[in-house]
N, CA, C, O and CB atoms as a CASP TS submission, in Angstrom:
PFRMAT TS
TARGET T0000
AUTHOR 0000-0000-0000
METHOD Language model
MODEL 1
PARENT N/A
ATOM      1  N   UNK     1     -10.028  -7.771 -15.179  1.00  0.00           N
ATOM      2  CA  UNK     1      -9.489  -6.702 -14.603  1.00  0.00           C
ATOM      3  C   UNK     1      -9.486  -5.715 -15.527  1.00  0.00           C
ATOM      4  O   UNK     1      -9.608  -4.590 -15.042  1.00  0.00           O
ATOM      5  CB  UNK     1      -8.278  -6.918 -14.084  1.00  0.00           C
ATOM      6  N   UNK     2      -9.368  -5.785 -16.910  1.00  0.00           N
ATOM      7  CA  UNK     2      -8.813  -5.095 -18.206  1.00  0.00           C
ATOM      8  C   UNK     2     -10.469  -4.664 -18.244  1.00  0.00           C
ATOM      9  O   UNK     2     -10.333  -3.530 -18.701  1.00  0.00           O
ATOM     10  CB  UNK     2      -7.912  -6.197 -19.726  1.00  0.00           C
ATOM     11  N   UNK     3     -11.531  -4.785 -18.112  1.00  0.00           N
ATOM     12  CA  UNK     3     -12.590  -4.954 -18.470  1.00  0.00           C
ATOM     13  C   UNK     3     -13.169  -3.263 -17.660  1.00  0.00           C
ATOM     14  O   UNK     3     -13.897  -2.389 -18.131  1.00  0.00           O
ATOM     15  CB  UNK     3     -13.153  -6.584 -18.010  1.00  0.00           C
ATOM     16  N   UNK     4     -12.599  -3.332 -16.563  1.00  0.00           N
ATOM     17  CA  UNK     4     -12.733  -2.005 -15.567  1.00  0.00           C
ATOM     18  C   UNK     4     -11.399  -1.017 -15.469  1.00  0.00           C
ATOM     19  O   UNK     4     -11.136  -0.171 -14.615  1.00  0.00           O
ATOM     20  CB  UNK     4     -13.033  -2.568 -13.946  1.00  0.00           C
ATOM     21  N   UNK     5     -10.864  -1.308 -16.311  1.00  0.00           N
ATOM     22  CA  UNK     5      -9.539  -0.390 -16.490  1.00  0.00           C
ATOM     23  C   UNK     5      -8.401  -0.866 -15.683  1.00  0.00           C
ATOM     24  O   UNK     5      -7.673   0.109 -15.497  1.00  0.00           O
ATOM     25  CB  UNK     5      -9.784   1.131 -16.050  1.00  0.00           C
ATOM     26  N   UNK     6      -7.982  -1.765 -15.199  1.00  0.00           N
ATOM     27  CA  UNK     6      -6.745  -2.269 -14.370  1.00  0.00           C
ATOM     28  C   UNK     6      -5.941  -3.117 -15.107  1.00  0.00           C
ATOM     29  O   UNK     6      -6.151  -4.189 -15.676  1.00  0.00           O
ATOM     30  CB  UNK     6      -7.103  -3.015 -13.125  1.00  0.00           C
ATOM     31  N   UNK     7      -4.780  -2.261 -14.945  1.00  0.00           N
ATOM     32  CA  UNK     7      -3.842  -3.747 -15.802  1.00  0.00           C
ATOM     33  C   UNK     7      -3.843  -4.480 -15.463  1.00  0.00           C
ATOM     34  O   UNK     7      -4.141  -4.594 -14.274  1.00  0.00           O
ATOM     35  CB  UNK     7      -2.648  -4.011 -16.071  1.00  0.00           C
ATOM     36  N   UNK     8      -3.526  -5.519 -16.202  1.00  0.00           N
ATOM     37  CA  UNK     8      -3.266  -7.073 -15.375  1.00  0.00           C
ATOM     38  C   UNK     8      -2.731  -8.137 -16.661  1.00  0.00           C
ATOM     39  O   UNK     8      -2.856  -7.954 -17.872  1.00  0.00           O
ATOM     40  CB  UNK     8      -5.086  -7.833 -14.532  1.00  0.00           C
ATOM     41  N   UNK     9      -2.210  -9.094 -16.071  1.00  0.00           N
ATOM     42  CA  UNK     9      -1.618 -10.150 -16.598  1.00  0.00           C
ATOM     43  C   UNK     9      -2.210 -11.622 -16.059  1.00  0.00           C
ATOM     44  O   UNK     9      -2.326 -11.949 -14.878  1.00  0.00           O
ATOM     45  CB  UNK     9      -0.178  -9.950 -16.316  1.00  0.00           C
ATOM     46  N   UNK    10      -2.580 -12.486 -17.327  1.00  0.00           N
ATOM     47  CA  UNK    10      -2.950 -13.584 -16.665  1.00  0.00           C
ATOM     48  C   UNK    10      -1.623 -14.965 -17.468  1.00  0.00           C
ATOM     49  O   UNK    10      -1.117 -15.119 -18.580  1.00  0.00           O
ATOM     50  CB  UNK    10      -4.925 -13.800 -17.000  1.00  0.00           C
ATOM     51  N   UNK    11      -1.538 -15.754 -16.004  1.00  0.00           N
ATOM     52  CA  UNK    11      -0.395 -16.614 -16.686  1.00  0.00           C
ATOM     53  C   UNK    11      -1.073 -18.095 -16.041  1.00  0.00           C
ATOM     54  O   UNK    11      -1.857 -18.064 -15.093  1.00  0.00           O
ATOM     55  CB  UNK    11       1.532 -16.142 -16.096  1.00  0.00           C
ATOM     56  N   UNK    12      -0.678 -19.274 -16.655  1.00  0.00           N
ATOM     57  CA  UNK    12      -1.216 -20.294 -15.975  1.00  0.00           C
ATOM     58  C   UNK    12      -0.260 -21.379 -16.763  1.00  0.00           C
ATOM     59  O   UNK    12       0.088 -21.469 -17.941  1.00  0.00           O
ATOM     60  CB  UNK    12      -2.939 -20.420 -16.071  1.00  0.00           C
ATOM     61  N   UNK    13       0.005 -22.146 -15.607  1.00  0.00           N
ATOM     62  CA  UNK    13       0.475 -23.634 -15.969  1.00  0.00           C
ATOM     63  C   UNK    13      -0.829 -24.582 -15.855  1.00  0.00           C
ATOM     64  O   UNK    13      -1.613 -24.525 -14.907  1.00  0.00           O
ATOM     65  CB  UNK    13       1.746 -24.211 -14.844  1.00  0.00           C
ATOM     66  N   UNK    14      -0.920 -25.232 -16.668  1.00  0.00           N
ATOM     67  CA  UNK    14      -2.589 -26.214 -16.999  1.00  0.00           C
ATOM     68  C   UNK    14      -1.859 -27.698 -17.950  1.00  0.00           C
ATOM     69  O   UNK    14      -1.810 -27.803 -19.176  1.00  0.00           O
ATOM     70  CB  UNK    14      -4.190 -24.903 -18.533  1.00  0.00           C
ATOM     71  N   UNK    15      -1.444 -28.537 -17.084  1.00  0.00           N
ATOM     72  CA  UNK    15      -0.939 -29.892 -17.672  1.00  0.00           C
ATOM     73  C   UNK    15      -1.867 -31.213 -16.613  1.00  0.00           C
ATOM     74  O   UNK    15      -1.387 -31.893 -15.706  1.00  0.00           O
ATOM     75  CB  UNK    15       1.139 -29.955 -17.456  1.00  0.00           C
ATOM     76  N   UNK    16      -3.207 -31.219 -17.112  1.00  0.00           N
ATOM     77  CA  UNK    16      -3.556 -32.080 -16.024  1.00  0.00           C
ATOM     78  C   UNK    16      -3.348 -33.378 -16.116  1.00  0.00           C
ATOM     79  O   UNK    16      -3.729 -34.246 -15.331  1.00  0.00           O
ATOM     80  CB  UNK    16      -4.736 -31.981 -15.726  1.00  0.00           C
ATOM     81  N   UNK    17      -2.610 -33.525 -17.288  1.00  0.00           N
ATOM     82  CA  UNK    17      -2.168 -35.093 -17.568  1.00  0.00           C
ATOM     83  C   UNK    17      -0.441 -35.510 -16.752  1.00  0.00           C
ATOM     84  O   UNK    17       0.008 -36.624 -16.481  1.00  0.00           O
ATOM     85  CB  UNK    17      -2.037 -35.265 -19.640  1.00  0.00           C
ATOM     86  N   UNK    18       0.173 -34.177 -16.550  1.00  0.00           N
ATOM     87  CA  UNK    18       1.437 -34.009 -15.719  1.00  0.00           C
ATOM     88  C   UNK    18       1.103 -33.895 -14.290  1.00  0.00           C
ATOM     89  O   UNK    18       1.960 -33.701 -13.428  1.00  0.00           O
ATOM     90  CB  UNK    18       2.251 -32.760 -16.138  1.00  0.00           C
ATOM     91  N   UNK    19      -0.138 -34.015 -14.054  1.00  0.00           N
ATOM     92  CA  UNK    19      -0.219 -34.046 -12.352  1.00  0.00           C
ATOM     93  C   UNK    19      -0.948 -35.262 -12.020  1.00  0.00           C
ATOM     94  O   UNK    19      -2.158 -35.349 -12.225  1.00  0.00           O
ATOM     95  CB  UNK    19      -1.072 -32.700 -11.610  1.00  0.00           C
ATOM     96  N   UNK    20      -0.332 -36.103 -11.570  1.00  0.00           N
ATOM     97  CA  UNK    20      -1.076 -37.217 -11.342  1.00  0.00           C
ATOM     98  C   UNK    20      -2.029 -37.321 -10.208  1.00  0.00           C
ATOM     99  O   UNK    20      -2.337 -38.445  -9.813  1.00  0.00           O
ATOM    100  CB  UNK    20      -0.261 -38.158 -11.252  1.00  0.00           C
ATOM    101  N   UNK    21      -2.741 -35.810  -9.404  1.00  0.00           N
ATOM    102  CA  UNK    21      -3.338 -35.818  -8.580  1.00  0.00           C
ATOM    103  C   UNK    21      -4.331 -35.269  -8.691  1.00  0.00           C
ATOM    104  O   UNK    21      -5.276 -35.256  -7.902  1.00  0.00           O
ATOM    105  CB  UNK    21      -2.877 -35.604  -7.855  1.00  0.00           C
ATOM    106  N   UNK    22      -4.171 -34.510 -10.162  1.00  0.00           N
ATOM    107  CA  UNK    22      -5.468 -34.025 -10.975  1.00  0.00           C
ATOM    108  C   UNK    22      -6.898 -35.176 -11.420  1.00  0.00           C
ATOM    109  O   UNK    22      -6.848 -36.029 -12.307  1.00  0.00           O
ATOM    110  CB  UNK    22      -4.760 -33.468 -12.470  1.00  0.00           C
ATOM    111  N   UNK    23      -7.842 -34.943 -10.710  1.00  0.00           N
ATOM    112  CA  UNK    23      -8.574 -35.468 -11.163  1.00  0.00           C
ATOM    113  C   UNK    23     -10.288 -34.450 -11.046  1.00  0.00           C
ATOM    114  O   UNK    23     -10.278 -33.266 -10.708  1.00  0.00           O
ATOM    115  CB  UNK    23      -8.296 -36.819 -10.524  1.00  0.00           C
ATOM    116  N   UNK    24     -11.481 -35.135 -11.361  1.00  0.00           N
ATOM    117  CA  UNK    24     -12.710 -34.077 -11.217  1.00  0.00           C
ATOM    118  C   UNK    24     -13.402 -34.436 -10.231  1.00  0.00           C
ATOM    119  O   UNK    24     -14.542 -33.991 -10.104  1.00  0.00           O
ATOM    120  CB  UNK    24     -13.672 -33.931 -12.351  1.00  0.00           C
ATOM    121  N   UNK    25     -12.776 -35.465  -9.171  1.00  0.00           N
ATOM    122  CA  UNK    25     -13.596 -35.481  -8.019  1.00  0.00           C
ATOM    123  C   UNK    25     -12.867 -34.965  -6.806  1.00  0.00           C
ATOM    124  O   UNK    25     -13.122 -35.285  -5.645  1.00  0.00           O
ATOM    125  CB  UNK    25     -14.098 -36.838  -7.781  1.00  0.00           C
ATOM    126  N   UNK    26     -12.222 -34.390  -7.082  1.00  0.00           N
ATOM    127  CA  UNK    26     -11.279 -34.101  -5.831  1.00  0.00           C
ATOM    128  C   UNK    26     -10.602 -33.854  -5.292  1.00  0.00           C
ATOM    129  O   UNK    26     -10.589 -33.100  -4.319  1.00  0.00           O
ATOM    130  CB  UNK    26     -11.020 -34.270  -5.434  1.00  0.00           C
ATOM    131  N   UNK    27      -9.152 -34.921  -6.192  1.00  0.00           N
ATOM    132  CA  UNK    27      -8.024 -35.437  -5.441  1.00  0.00           C
ATOM    133  C   UNK    27      -6.710 -34.337  -5.598  1.00  0.00           C
ATOM    134  O   UNK    27      -5.502 -34.282  -5.366  1.00  0.00           O
ATOM    135  CB  UNK    27      -7.661 -37.002  -6.048  1.00  0.00           C
ATOM    136  N   UNK    28      -7.736 -33.570  -6.116  1.00  0.00           N
ATOM    137  CA  UNK    28      -6.371 -32.310  -6.236  1.00  0.00           C
ATOM    138  C   UNK    28      -6.397 -31.510  -5.307  1.00  0.00           C
ATOM    139  O   UNK    28      -6.945 -30.462  -5.651  1.00  0.00           O
ATOM    140  CB  UNK    28      -6.319 -31.290  -7.463  1.00  0.00           C
ATOM    141  N   UNK    29      -5.939 -31.519  -3.926  1.00  0.00           N
ATOM    142  CA  UNK    29      -6.362 -31.057  -2.706  1.00  0.00           C
ATOM    143  C   UNK    29      -5.124 -30.240  -2.628  1.00  0.00           C
ATOM    144  O   UNK    29      -4.112 -30.616  -3.220  1.00  0.00           O
ATOM    145  CB  UNK    29      -6.712 -32.137  -1.520  1.00  0.00           C
ATOM    146  N   UNK    30      -5.148 -28.907  -1.784  1.00  0.00           N
ATOM    147  CA  UNK    30      -3.986 -28.270  -1.347  1.00  0.00           C
ATOM    148  C   UNK    30      -2.544 -29.027  -0.782  1.00  0.00           C
ATOM    149  O   UNK    30      -1.403 -28.680  -1.087  1.00  0.00           O
ATOM    150  CB  UNK    30      -4.509 -27.483  -0.356  1.00  0.00           C
ATOM    151  N   UNK    31      -2.925 -30.155   0.124  1.00  0.00           N
ATOM    152  CA  UNK    31      -1.523 -31.059   0.507  1.00  0.00           C
ATOM    153  C   UNK    31      -0.997 -31.508  -0.646  1.00  0.00           C
ATOM    154  O   UNK    31       0.043 -32.153  -0.515  1.00  0.00           O
ATOM    155  CB  UNK    31      -1.719 -32.389   1.437  1.00  0.00           C
ATOM    156  N   UNK    32      -1.454 -31.341  -1.859  1.00  0.00           N
ATOM    157  CA  UNK    32      -0.254 -32.231  -2.663  1.00  0.00           C
ATOM    158  C   UNK    32      -0.063 -31.253  -3.843  1.00  0.00           C
ATOM    159  O   UNK    32       0.076 -31.666  -4.994  1.00  0.00           O
ATOM    160  CB  UNK    32      -0.744 -34.000  -3.265  1.00  0.00           C
ATOM    161  N   UNK    33      -0.061 -29.612  -3.434  1.00  0.00           N
ATOM    162  CA  UNK    33       0.845 -28.910  -4.381  1.00  0.00           C
ATOM    163  C   UNK    33       1.905 -28.763  -3.280  1.00  0.00           C
ATOM    164  O   UNK    33       2.038 -28.775  -2.056  1.00  0.00           O
ATOM    165  CB  UNK    33       0.256 -27.425  -5.158  1.00  0.00           C
ATOM    166  N   UNK    34       2.755 -28.579  -4.724  1.00  0.00           N
ATOM    167  CA  UNK    34       4.702 -28.311  -4.395  1.00  0.00           C
ATOM    168  C   UNK    34       4.534 -26.851  -4.332  1.00  0.00           C
ATOM    169  O   UNK    34       4.448 -26.073  -5.281  1.00  0.00           O
ATOM    170  CB  UNK    34       6.169 -28.844  -5.925  1.00  0.00           C
ATOM    171  N   UNK    35       4.495 -26.540  -2.801  1.00  0.00           N
ATOM    172  CA  UNK    35       4.666 -24.998  -2.384  1.00  0.00           C
ATOM    173  C   UNK    35       5.905 -24.092  -2.796  1.00  0.00           C
ATOM    174  O   UNK    35       5.799 -22.902  -3.095  1.00  0.00           O
ATOM    175  CB  UNK    35       4.684 -24.954  -0.903  1.00  0.00           C
ATOM    176  N   UNK    36       7.181 -24.866  -2.771  1.00  0.00           N
ATOM    177  CA  UNK    36       8.316 -24.436  -3.159  1.00  0.00           C
ATOM    178  C   UNK    36       8.224 -23.794  -4.779  1.00  0.00           C
ATOM    179  O   UNK    36       8.545 -22.665  -5.149  1.00  0.00           O
ATOM    180  CB  UNK    36       9.270 -25.632  -2.951  1.00  0.00           C
ATOM    181  N   UNK    37       7.661 -24.948  -5.599  1.00  0.00           N
ATOM    182  CA  UNK    37       7.522 -24.713  -6.894  1.00  0.00           C
ATOM    183  C   UNK    37       6.158 -23.986  -7.399  1.00  0.00           C
ATOM    184  O   UNK    37       6.075 -23.488  -8.522  1.00  0.00           O
ATOM    185  CB  UNK    37       7.701 -25.962  -7.484  1.00  0.00           C
ATOM    186  N   UNK    38       5.180 -23.977  -6.525  1.00  0.00           N
ATOM    187  CA  UNK    38       3.913 -22.592  -6.933  1.00  0.00           C
ATOM    188  C   UNK    38       4.518 -21.484  -6.765  1.00  0.00           C
ATOM    189  O   UNK    38       4.379 -20.557  -7.562  1.00  0.00           O
ATOM    190  CB  UNK    38       2.468 -22.384  -5.949  1.00  0.00           C
ATOM    191  N   UNK    39       5.336 -21.409  -5.623  1.00  0.00           N
ATOM    192  CA  UNK    39       6.157 -19.904  -5.269  1.00  0.00           C
ATOM    193  C   UNK    39       7.371 -19.578  -6.443  1.00  0.00           C
ATOM    194  O   UNK    39       7.719 -18.419  -6.665  1.00  0.00           O
ATOM    195  CB  UNK    39       7.063 -20.037  -3.524  1.00  0.00           C
ATOM    196  N   UNK    40       7.755 -20.334  -6.907  1.00  0.00           N
ATOM    197  CA  UNK    40       8.609 -19.873  -8.047  1.00  0.00           C
ATOM    198  C   UNK    40       8.337 -19.850  -9.020  1.00  0.00           C
ATOM    199  O   UNK    40       9.177 -19.479  -9.840  1.00  0.00           O
ATOM    200  CB  UNK    40       9.486 -20.289  -8.252  1.00  0.00           C
ATOM    201  N   UNK    41       6.912 -20.266  -9.489  1.00  0.00           N
ATOM    202  CA  UNK    41       6.685 -19.750 -10.963  1.00  0.00           C
ATOM    203  C   UNK    41       5.682 -18.774 -10.808  1.00  0.00           C
ATOM    204  O   UNK    41       5.176 -18.422 -11.873  1.00  0.00           O
ATOM    205  CB  UNK    41       6.214 -20.866 -12.058  1.00  0.00           C
ATOM    206  N   UNK    42       5.087 -18.036  -9.414  1.00  0.00           N
ATOM    207  CA  UNK    42       4.375 -17.120  -8.898  1.00  0.00           C
ATOM    208  C   UNK    42       5.404 -15.801  -8.750  1.00  0.00           C
ATOM    209  O   UNK    42       5.010 -14.654  -8.963  1.00  0.00           O
ATOM    210  CB  UNK    42       3.731 -17.683  -7.588  1.00  0.00           C
ATOM    211  N   UNK    43       6.350 -16.026  -8.479  1.00  0.00           N
ATOM    212  CA  UNK    43       7.024 -14.978  -8.146  1.00  0.00           C
ATOM    213  C   UNK    43       7.437 -13.848  -8.770  1.00  0.00           C
ATOM    214  O   UNK    43       7.375 -12.714  -8.294  1.00  0.00           O
ATOM    215  CB  UNK    43       7.783 -15.320  -7.812  1.00  0.00           C
ATOM    216  N   UNK    44       8.033 -14.281 -10.275  1.00  0.00           N
ATOM    217  CA  UNK    44       7.676 -13.056 -11.312  1.00  0.00           C
ATOM    218  C   UNK    44       6.273 -12.312 -12.020  1.00  0.00           C
ATOM    219  O   UNK    44       6.291 -11.259 -12.658  1.00  0.00           O
ATOM    220  CB  UNK    44       8.287 -13.463 -12.366  1.00  0.00           C
ATOM    221  N   UNK    45       5.083 -13.143 -11.729  1.00  0.00           N
ATOM    222  CA  UNK    45       3.899 -12.456 -12.002  1.00  0.00           C
ATOM    223  C   UNK    45       3.617 -11.505 -10.938  1.00  0.00           C
ATOM    224  O   UNK    45       3.024 -10.483 -11.282  1.00  0.00           O
ATOM    225  CB  UNK    45       2.801 -13.359 -12.189  1.00  0.00           C
ATOM    226  N   UNK    46       4.002 -11.677  -9.411  1.00  0.00           N
ATOM    227  CA  UNK    46       4.024 -10.585  -8.284  1.00  0.00           C
ATOM    228  C   UNK    46       4.970  -9.535  -8.573  1.00  0.00           C
ATOM    229  O   UNK    46       4.661  -8.347  -8.660  1.00  0.00           O
ATOM    230  CB  UNK    46       4.398 -11.157  -6.900  1.00  0.00           C
ATOM    231  N   UNK    47       6.324 -10.083  -8.744  1.00  0.00           N
ATOM    232  CA  UNK    47       6.803  -9.138  -8.963  1.00  0.00           C
ATOM    233  C   UNK    47       6.262  -7.751 -10.541  1.00  0.00           C
ATOM    234  O   UNK    47       6.233  -6.535 -10.727  1.00  0.00           O
ATOM    235  CB  UNK    47       8.060  -9.861  -8.918  1.00  0.00           C
ATOM    236  N   UNK    48       6.081  -8.492 -10.964  1.00  0.00           N
ATOM    237  CA  UNK    48       5.601  -7.292 -12.454  1.00  0.00           C
ATOM    238  C   UNK    48       4.523  -6.945 -11.770  1.00  0.00           C
ATOM    239  O   UNK    48       4.757  -5.759 -11.535  1.00  0.00           O
ATOM    240  CB  UNK    48       5.130  -7.927 -14.327  1.00  0.00           C
ATOM    241  N   UNK    49       3.035  -7.299 -11.079  1.00  0.00           N
ATOM    242  CA  UNK    49       2.124  -6.705 -10.705  1.00  0.00           C
ATOM    243  C   UNK    49       2.653  -5.840  -9.849  1.00  0.00           C
ATOM    244  O   UNK    49       2.283  -4.685 -10.062  1.00  0.00           O
ATOM    245  CB  UNK    49       1.213  -7.405 -10.314  1.00  0.00           C
ATOM    246  N   UNK    50       3.492  -5.995  -8.824  1.00  0.00           N
ATOM    247  CA  UNK    50       3.991  -4.772  -8.148  1.00  0.00           C
ATOM    248  C   UNK    50       4.702  -3.889  -9.162  1.00  0.00           C
ATOM    249  O   UNK    50       3.942  -2.956  -9.423  1.00  0.00           O
ATOM    250  CB  UNK    50       4.961  -5.131  -6.966  1.00  0.00           C
ATOM    251  N   UNK    51       5.230  -3.842  -9.479  1.00  0.00           N
ATOM    252  CA  UNK    51       6.089  -2.721 -10.655  1.00  0.00           C
ATOM    253  C   UNK    51       4.876  -2.032 -11.023  1.00  0.00           C
ATOM    254  O   UNK    51       4.724  -0.817 -10.894  1.00  0.00           O
ATOM    255  CB  UNK    51       7.000  -3.473 -12.262  1.00  0.00           C
ATOM    256  N   UNK    52       3.828  -3.005 -11.583  1.00  0.00           N
ATOM    257  CA  UNK    52       2.541  -1.961 -12.008  1.00  0.00           C
ATOM    258  C   UNK    52       2.119  -0.969 -11.385  1.00  0.00           C
ATOM    259  O   UNK    52       2.049   0.156 -11.881  1.00  0.00           O
ATOM    260  CB  UNK    52       1.412  -2.477 -12.099  1.00  0.00           C
ATOM    261  N   UNK    53       1.712  -1.329  -9.965  1.00  0.00           N
ATOM    262  CA  UNK    53       0.922  -0.170  -9.137  1.00  0.00           C
ATOM    263  C   UNK    53       2.045   0.679  -8.500  1.00  0.00           C
ATOM    264  O   UNK    53       1.716   1.312  -7.497  1.00  0.00           O
ATOM    265  CB  UNK    53      -0.155  -0.805  -7.861  1.00  0.00           C
ATOM    266  N   UNK    54       3.674   0.821  -9.048  1.00  0.00           N
ATOM    267  CA  UNK    54       4.555   1.305  -8.324  1.00  0.00           C
ATOM    268  C   UNK    54       5.336   0.933  -7.244  1.00  0.00           C
ATOM    269  O   UNK    54       6.138   1.709  -6.725  1.00  0.00           O
ATOM    270  CB  UNK    54       4.172   2.006  -8.084  1.00  0.00           C
ATOM    271  N   UNK    55       5.099  -0.561  -6.757  1.00  0.00           N
ATOM    272  CA  UNK    55       6.023  -0.672  -5.877  1.00  0.00           C
ATOM    273  C   UNK    55       7.167  -1.305  -6.293  1.00  0.00           C
ATOM    274  O   UNK    55       7.067  -2.102  -7.226  1.00  0.00           O
ATOM    275  CB  UNK    55       5.578  -1.203  -4.886  1.00  0.00           C
ATOM    276  N   UNK    56       8.760  -1.010  -5.534  1.00  0.00           N
ATOM    277  CA  UNK    56       9.716  -1.617  -6.216  1.00  0.00           C
ATOM    278  C   UNK    56      10.171  -2.625  -5.861  1.00  0.00           C
ATOM    279  O   UNK    56      10.591  -2.683  -4.706  1.00  0.00           O
ATOM    280  CB  UNK    56      10.541  -1.037  -6.395  1.00  0.00           C
ATOM    281  N   UNK    57      10.244  -3.664  -6.631  1.00  0.00           N
ATOM    282  CA  UNK    57      10.578  -4.691  -6.110  1.00  0.00           C
ATOM    283  C   UNK    57      11.964  -5.105  -5.449  1.00  0.00           C
ATOM    284  O   UNK    57      12.909  -4.734  -6.145  1.00  0.00           O
ATOM    285  CB  UNK    57      10.289  -5.342  -6.920  1.00  0.00           C
ATOM    286  N   UNK    58      12.288  -5.692  -4.434  1.00  0.00           N
ATOM    287  CA  UNK    58      13.185  -5.321  -3.762  1.00  0.00           C
ATOM    288  C   UNK    58      14.586  -6.222  -4.091  1.00  0.00           C
ATOM    289  O   UNK    58      15.630  -5.981  -3.486  1.00  0.00           O
ATOM    290  CB  UNK    58      12.655  -5.343  -2.430  1.00  0.00           C
TER
END
């Protein structure tokens, strides 16, 4: 996004050895995602991005 002039941030949590479902054969599927945890780690980035474009966080 920076290359086209859009402010952005990248965050990641990648620890394949900490995820018992991670494999290169497709075992890491959506049904194995902890959706509550995923939302909790995504919330700060979503809030930050909203503020970047002028949306006030509730």
